[in-house]
GUKOL-123988 format. One line per field, with one value per residue (C-alpha): x, y, z. Coordinates in Angstrom, 1 decimal, padded with zeros to 4 digits. Each point is the difference from the previous one (the first is absolute). Layout:
N
c1 c(X;...) .
c2 c(Y;...) .
c3 c(Z;...) .
***
This chain:
89
c1 c(-027.7;000.4;-000.7;-003.5;-000.9;001.5;-001.9;-003.3;000.6;000.8;-003.2;-002.1;001.5;-000.8;-003.5;-000.6;001.4;-002.1;-003.2;000.8;000.3;-003.2;-002.4;-003.7;-001.6;-003.3;-001.8;-002.4;002.7;003.2;000.8;000.8;003.8;-000.1;-002.2;002.3;003.1;-001.2;-002.3;001.9;-001.6;-001.8;001.6;-000.8;-003.0;-001.8;000.8;-001.5;-003.1;-000.4;000.2;-002.3;-002.6;000.2;-000.4;-003.0;-001.8;001.1;002.1;000.4;-002.1;002.3;003.1;-002.3;-001.5;003.2;-001.5;-002.2;003.1;000.8;003.2;-000.3;-001.2;-000.3;003.5;001.6;-002.1;001.0;003.7;-000.2;-002.8;002.5;001.6;-003.2;-002.5;-003.0;000.9;-002.6;001.0) .
c2 c(022.7;-003.7;-002.5;-000.7;003.7;000.5;-002.9;001.2;003.5;-001.3;-002.1;003.0;002.1;-002.7;-000.3;003.8;000.2;-002.9;001.5;003.4;-001.4;-002.1;000.9;-000.1;-001.8;000.9;-003.3;001.7;001.1;-002.1;-002.9;-003.4;000.5;003.2;-001.6;-003.0;002.1;002.5;-001.8;-002.2;-003.4;000.2;-002.1;-000.1;-002.4;002.0;003.3;-001.4;-001.2;003.6;001.5;-002.8;000.7;003.7;-000.4;-002.4;002.0;003.6;002.1;-000.9;002.4;-000.6;-002.0;-002.4;-001.1;-001.9;-002.7;-000.8;-001.0;-003.8;-000.5;003.1;-000.6;002.2;-000.8;000.9;003.1;001.1;-000.5;002.1;002.6;002.8;-000.6;000.5;002.6;000.1;003.5;001.7;002.4) .
c3 c(033.4;000.4;-002.8;001.1;000.1;-003.4;-001.5;001.6;-001.3;-003.5;000.0;001.1;-002.8;-002.6;001.3;-000.1;-003.5;-001.2;001.5;-001.5;-003.4;000.2;-002.8;000.4;-002.9;-001.5;-000.7;-002.4;-002.4;000.6;-002.3;001.4;-000.4;002.1;002.7;000.3;000.0;002.6;002.4;002.5;000.1;-003.3;-002.8;-003.7;000.3;002.7;-001.8;-003.2;001.9;001.3;-003.5;-001.4;002.7;-000.7;-003.7;000.4;002.8;-000.3;002.4;003.7;002.2;002.9;000.9;001.9;-003.3;-000.6;002.2;-003.0;-002.0;000.1;002.0;002.1;003.6;003.0;001.3;-003.4;-000.2;003.5;-000.9;-003.2;000.7;000.7;-003.4;-002.0;-001.1;-002.2;-001.2;002.2;002.7) .
***
């Protein structure tokens, strides 16, 4: 293997390991710290907005309901959708 092949192989292994360890977060039960720590692209402020919205309005019926949270737009939701659940099958 040449250096390019080794580098590409290492990158693919890291990607596979990162994907395998990805945790799906239940936005109806997770606290803000868990959301921010486990959802790529969601920081503490947006995570707190998710929890605040849930506490004020009740549980999310679907992941699409996150569009109702200030600061979460369709592009953000598209990027994080596979990392989230509402606890329903």
